[in-house]
C-alpha positions in Angstrom: -23.1 61.8 -25.4 -22.1 65.5 -25.1 -22.8 67.2 -21.8 -23.3 70.5 -23.6 -26.7 72.2 -24.1 -28.1 72.0 -27.6 -26.7 74.2 -30.4 -28.1 77.7 -30.5 -27.7 80.8 -32.6 -27.3 84.4 -31.4 -30.4 86.5 -31.1 -28.3 89.7 -31.4 -24.8 90.7 -32.4 -22.8 93.7 -33.4 -19.4 95.4 -33.6 -18.4 97.7 -30.7 -16.4 100.7 -31.8 -13.8 101.2 -29.0 -12.8 104.6 -30.4 -9.2 103.7 -31.0 -9.5 102.0 -34.4 -10.7 98.6 -33.0 -14.1 97.0 -33.7 -15.0 94.3 -31.3 -17.4 91.5 -32.4 -20.0 90.6 -29.8 -23.0 88.3 -29.7 -25.8 87.4 -27.2 -27.5 84.0 -27.0 -30.1 82.3 -24.8 -32.7 84.1 -22.8 -32.8 88.0 -23.4 -34.1 88.5 -19.9 -32.0 85.7 -18.3 -29.1 85.9 -15.9 -26.2 87.6 -17.7 -23.0 85.6 -18.3 -19.9 86.8 -20.0 -17.7 84.2 -21.8 -14.0 85.0 -22.0 -12.1 82.9 -24.5 -8.6 81.6 -24.3 -5.4 82.1 -26.2 -5.1 85.0 -26.0 -6.3 85.2 -29.5 -8.3 82.0 -29.9 -11.6 83.8 -30.5 -15.0 82.6 -29.2 -16.5 79.3 -30.4 -19.9 78.0 -31.0 -19.5 75.4 -28.3 -18.9 78.1 -25.7 -22.6 79.2 -26.2 -23.6 75.7 -25.1 -22.0 75.7 -21.6 -25.0 77.6 -20.1 -28.7 76.7 -19.8 -30.1 78.9 -22.6 -33.5 79.1 -20.9 -31.9 80.7 -17.8 -28.9 82.6 -19.1 -28.3 85.7 -21.3 -25.0 84.5 -22.7 -22.6 87.2 -23.9 -19.6 86.3 -26.0 -17.0 88.5 -27.8 -13.9 88.1 -29.9 -11.1 89.8 -28.0 -9.1 92.4 -29.9 -7.6 91.5 -33.3 -8.9 88.0 -33.4 -12.0 86.1 -34.6 -14.4 88.5 -36.2 -13.0 91.6 -34.5 -11.1 94.1 -36.6 -8.4 94.7 -37.6 -7.1 91.1 -37.6 -3.7 90.1 -36.3 -3.4 87.9 -39.4 -2.7 91.1 -41.3 1.0 92.0 -40.8 0.0 95.6 -41.0 -2.1 95.3 -37.8 -0.4 97.1 -34.9 -1.0 95.2 -31.6 0.2 98.1 -29.4 -3.4 98.8 -28.4 -4.1 95.1 -27.5 -3.2 94.6 -23.8 -4.9 93.0 -20.8 -6.1 96.4 -19.7 -7.5 97.3 -23.1 -9.5 94.0 -22.9 -10.7 94.8 -19.4 -12.0 98.1 -20.7 -13.7 96.4 -23.6 -15.6 94.1 -21.2 -16.8 97.1 -19.3 -17.8 98.9 -22.5 -19.9 95.8 -23.5 -21.5 95.7 -20.1 -22.6 99.3 -20.4 -23.7 98.8 -24.0 -25.9 95.8 -23.1 -27.3 97.5 -20.0 -26.1 94.8 -17.6 -25.6 95.6 -13.9 -23.6 92.5 -12.9 -22.8 89.2 -14.5 -21.3 85.8 -14.1 -17.9 85.4 -15.7 -16.7 82.2 -17.3 -13.1 81.9 -18.5 -11.0 79.0 -19.7 -7.1 79.1 -19.8 -6.1 82.7 -20.8 -9.8 83.6 -20.2 -9.4 82.8 -16.5 -6.5 85.4 -16.3 -8.7 88.0 -18.1 -11.7 87.1 -15.8 -9.5 87.7 -12.7 -8.1 90.9 -14.1 -11.6 92.2 -14.8 -13.1 91.0 -11.5 -10.3 92.5 -9.4 -10.8 95.8 -11.2 -14.6 95.8 -11.1 -15.6 93.5 -8.3 -19.0 95.2 -7.8 -19.9 94.1 -11.4 -19.2 90.4 -10.9 -21.9 88.2 -9.4 -20.0 84.9 -9.6 -17.0 83.3 -11.5 -16.4 79.9 -13.1 -12.8 79.3 -14.2 -11.3 76.2 -15.9 -7.8 75.4 -16.8 -6.8 78.1 -14.4 -4.0 80.5 -15.3 -2.8 83.9 -14.0 -0.1 84.4 -16.7 2.6 85.1 -14.2 6.2 84.7 -15.3 6.6 81.1 -14.1 3.5 80.0 -16.0 4.8 81.6 -19.2 8.2 80.0 -18.7 6.6 76.6 -18.1 4.7 76.8 -21.4 7.6 78.0 -23.4 10.4 76.0 -21.8 9.6 74.1 -18.6 7.7 71.4 -20.5 10.8 70.5 -22.5 11.9 67.5 -20.5 8.4 65.9 -21.1 8.6 66.4 -24.9 12.3 66.3 -25.9 11.7 65.6 -29.6 9.0 68.3 -29.9 11.2 70.7 -27.9 14.1 70.1 -30.3 11.9 70.9 -33.3 10.6 74.0 -31.5 14.1 75.2 -30.9 15.1 74.4 -34.5 12.4 76.8 -35.6 14.6 79.6 -34.3 17.5 80.5 -36.7 20.9 79.9 -35.1 21.7 83.6 -35.5 18.8 84.4 -33.2 19.3 81.7 -30.6 20.6 82.9 -27.2 21.6 81.1 -24.1 18.4 82.0 -22.3 16.1 80.2 -24.8 13.4 82.9 -24.5 11.0 81.3 -27.0 8.2 83.8 -26.6 10.6 86.6 -27.5 12.3 84.8 -30.4 9.0 83.6 -31.9 7.5 87.1 -31.4 10.3 88.4 -33.7 9.7 85.8 -36.3 5.9 86.3 -36.3 6.5 90.0 -37.0 9.1 89.4 -39.8 8.4 91.3 -43.1 8.5 87.9 -44.9 5.0 86.4 -44.7 6.3 82.8 -45.2 8.6 83.3 -42.2 5.6 84.4 -40.2 3.4 81.5 -41.3 6.2 78.9 -40.5 6.7 80.4 -37.1 2.9 80.3 -36.4 2.8 76.6 -37.4 5.9 75.7 -35.3 4.4 77.5 -32.3 1.2 75.5 -32.6 3.1 72.2 -33.1 4.8 72.8 -29.8 1.5 73.5 -28.1 0.0 70.4 -29.7 2.5 68.1 -27.9 0.9 68.6 -24.5 -2.6 68.6 -25.9 -2.3 65.4 -27.8 -0.7 63.6 -24.8 -3.8 64.2 -22.7 -6.4 64.0 -25.5 -5.4 62.4 -28.9 -8.5 64.1 -30.5 -8.0 67.4 -28.8 -6.6 69.7 -31.5 -9.1 72.3 -32.5 -10.2 72.2 -36.1 -9.4 75.9 -36.5 -5.7 75.1 -36.1 -5.8 73.9 -39.8 -6.4 77.5 -40.9 -3.2 79.4 -41.6 -4.8 82.8 -40.9 -6.1 81.5 -37.6 -2.8 80.1 -36.3 -1.0 83.3 -37.4 -3.5 85.5 -35.6 -3.3 83.4 -32.4 0.5 83.0 -32.4 1.1 86.7 -33.0 -1.2 87.7 -30.1 0.0 85.0 -27.7 3.7 85.9 -28.1 2.8 89.7 -27.9 1.2 89.0 -24.5 3.9 86.6 -23.2 6.7 88.9 -24.3 5.1 91.7 -22.2 4.2 89.6 -19.2 0.5 90.3 -20.1 1.1 93.8 -18.7 0.8 92.4 -15.1 3.2 92.7 -12.3 4.5 89.2 -11.5 1.9 87.3 -9.5 -0.3 90.4 -9.4 -3.6 88.5 -9.7 -2.8 86.2 -6.9 -1.6 89.0 -4.7 -4.8 90.9 -5.3 -7.2 88.0 -4.9 -8.5 89.5 -1.7 -10.5 91.9 -3.9 -12.6 88.9 -4.8 -13.6 88.2 -1.2 -17.4 88.9 -1.8 -17.6 86.9 -5.0 -18.4 83.2 -5.1 -16.3 81.1 -7.5 -15.7 77.6 -8.8 -12.3 76.6 -10.0 -12.2 73.5 -12.3 -8.8 71.9 -12.8 -7.8 68.7 -14.6 -5.3 66.6 -12.9 -3.8 65.9 -16.3 -3.6 69.5 -17.4 0.0 69.8 -18.5 -0.4 73.3 -20.0 -1.7 74.8 -16.7 -0.4 72.7 -13.8 -2.7 72.4 -10.8 -0.5 74.5 -8.5 -1.9 77.8 -9.8 -5.5 76.8 -9.2 -4.6 75.6 -5.7 -2.8 78.8 -4.8 -5.7 80.9 -6.1 -8.2 78.9 -4.1 -6.2 79.5 -0.9 -6.1 83.3 -1.6 -9.7 83.6 -2.7 -12.0 83.2 0.4 -15.3 82.3 -1.4 -13.8 80.0 -4.1 -14.1 76.2 -4.4 -11.5 74.2 -6.1 -12.8 71.1 -7.9 -10.0 68.8 -9.1 -11.0 66.5 -12.0 -8.9 63.3 -11.8 -9.1 62.4 -15.5 -9.4 65.8 -17.2 -6.9 67.8 -19.2 -6.7 71.4 -20.3 -9.3 71.3 -23.1 -12.9 72.2 -22.4 -13.8 69.5 -25.0 -12.6 66.8 -22.5 -15.8 65.1 -21.5 -15.1 65.3 -17.8 -14.2 69.0 -18.0 -17.2 69.8 -20.2 -19.5 68.1 -17.7 -17.9 70.0 -14.8 -18.4 73.3 -16.6 -22.1 72.6 -17.1 -22.4 71.6 -13.4 -20.8 74.8 -12.3 -22.9 77.1 -14.5 -26.0 75.2 -13.4 -24.9 75.6 -9.8 -25.0 79.4 -10.2 -28.0 79.5 -12.5 -30.5 80.1 -9.6 -28.4 82.4 -7.5 -30.1 85.7 -6.8 -28.6 88.6 -8.7 -26.6 91.3 -7.0 
């Protein structure tokens, strides 16, 4: 049986005009006068999901979700090759979160982020700590260089066949000795030929699928069957990875002291291959009021039953905390 709360629909939604040509889709669910909670999806570029609405008690929380720039229902879409991603950076997203807070009249909120969403939550919280009442992170990442390198190359000894296919996706004329896969795939995903872009998007996701399926044979999101979705996601991911997410290396860990007054729960699966435990462990040591909960049988996916139950337990834990 699913640990998630029952399915719900938004009671309000809209498009936030950022003033620079982007329209950000947002929605609110649950209790309009409940405790505000902001959901930050992964990827980057994965878009928010209906299951994310169900990770909070709808009677207690005012649940805010949004599709980050150029993905999901936000416009323009990265699936369109004409879409310029130069105005899509970590700091643009941090500014978008703050715009949404002001639009919705929220003083402070709980942040929940999974995978890339945990990086974004940390970036926002370290920039606006006075606006964050609590944080729940799962599949913890900080998108430092060693984490990017692990995803793009470090996992290769675990998946030699899949790595070979991943490398073969790069034309020999582009292959260098450094095997910078994010850079090379970023070039392919911005090629003028649409079929080249689509093949690169599928090859990128096939590589990601290797680690997901090892831990959870049923773990591939249904959305990955949609060519426009995988193109959007792969373009945005490689855009961020190629630019180091516009963060100084280890910046979020070095600045974790800014979170000192914020309680947090870090949820990490022992079998999370995509985001190894070391990052969550280092963050817990640097963040005074955080608690690391290691899940012995969980993987990276929030759909994993153990991880799903742990997320619910964490949001329930903060449900009755007094507001700042």
